[in-house]
N, C-alpha and C positions, 0 to 999 in steps of 0.2 A: 505493498497499501506507501501511496506518495505520503509527502509531508504537511500537504495540504490539512487543513484541519476539516471533518466534516461540515457542514453547514447545513442551514435548509434550503439553501440559494443556492445551495454548488450540486443536491442530489433532485431536486422536484423543476420538471420542464414543465414550461405552458401546456404542453398537449399533455401531459399528464395530471392536470386540474382540470374540473369538471364543477359543473356546476348545475346544480339540483338535477341529478342523476336521478332516471325511475329505477326501484330496486324493490322488489315483495317478500326478499328475506336476507339473512346474515350469504346464506348459502349466494344467495346472483349475487351481494355485493364483493363476493372476493370473488368469483366464475369472472365480471365485469373487471375488477382490476387486473384479472393474469389477461382478460380478452386485451385488454387497451395497454397493456406494459409489450404484450409479446406483437401489439399492430405497430410500436413505436422502434422494436427490435427484435424483426423476424429469427433472430438464433434463439433467442429463449423461447423455452418452450411453455406455452401456456398453460399445458395440460399439470406438466412439473412446477410450475408458480401455483397454480391452483391448488394443487394436491401437498405442499407443503404450505402455504396457508393454512388448510384445514385441518390438516396434523399439529401445527403448532394451535389454534384453536381446542384441538380435544385435551391437550394440554392445561388449557383452562383461558376462559376469554378474554381474548385484547379490548374489551370494552371497558370503561378507565371513570365511566360514571358521566353526569351531564351531557349524557345524551354522545357520546364520544368514544371513538375505536382506532387503537392503532393497533391492525392488524401486520403482523410482518412476520419474516422467515427469512432463513436462507438457501442458496441456489447455486452446485454446481455449476462452475464455471463460467461465472458473474467478474467482473473483472472491476465492479466498480458498486456502489449503493444506489435502488433507483426507489423514488420518491412519486406516489399516487397521491392528490387529496379530493376529496368530491363531498361535496353536502349532500346532500339526497332532498329529492322531494319531501320524501315523508318519512319517519325515524322508519326502522326495523328491529324485530327483537335482534338483541345481538347477545343475550345471556351477557349482558353489564352487571359489574359490583354492585350498581344500584336497583336492577331489572328496569331500568327507562331506557325506551329505543332509543335508538343511535341515529342521530342523521347529518355526521359530522365524522369523517372517517381520512387517515392519514394512511397510507400505509408503506412500508418499509420491506424491501428486498434488498436485500445484503450477498456480498457476498458467504463463501462456506468459511474461508479463510476468519473473516471479519469476527474481532469481540470485543475489545477497549471501545473503538472507535462507537460501534453496532447500540455500543451500551450507553454510549454519550448521546448518541444522536435520539434515542429514546428520549433520555433526561431533561434535554432540552426541547423533545416536541411535547410531553410529560408535563413542561415548566408551562408554555406558550399555553396549551388547552387548561392551564389551569387558572387562567387568566379570564372569569365569565365574560368582561367587555368584548376582551378579541374572538371569543368563540361568538358573540352576537354581532361583532362588524363582519366577520365570516358567512355567517347564518343569511344575512341582509344580501349577501353578492345577488348579483342577476345576472350573470352573464360569466364566462370562464376566467377573459381577463382582468376583473377588478376581484377574483377570489383569488387569482397570486399574486397581483400587489398586493393586496391585503396582508395575506400572508406574509412575504418579505418584507412589508412595511412593516410588519406585528411587533418588530422589535421597537419602535421607536415606543 
């Protein structure tokens, strides 16, 4: 891994920032994430991403409460971290710790070898999403571009 520190800005592409995505279930959200990542990089297996995300969910839900989920997994053969940000049209059940439906999703797909960087990024995300005002701003975005800008400007 390179020395550049992993930041949300480094891993989130505008193409993988999607606003008001329709989804009917947790499974559908994870399938959609895998599809989107595969569309951006066809060398990454949609099936493998989905299976890895599902396997991680089986260990315990990545729904962290207050309508937020941070699904994540490791992927063999990946050479960078991939982030996907979604707001959902309607909240879906995600087995979150507070049993609230999830409508804000930030998925992380990291190289198999990633360790401390991966944890650091998860902690950065959890910290950002702990700010209710910031989450409200994300939820109010009506298009992908404003959502992307809001996610990156959230540091202010």
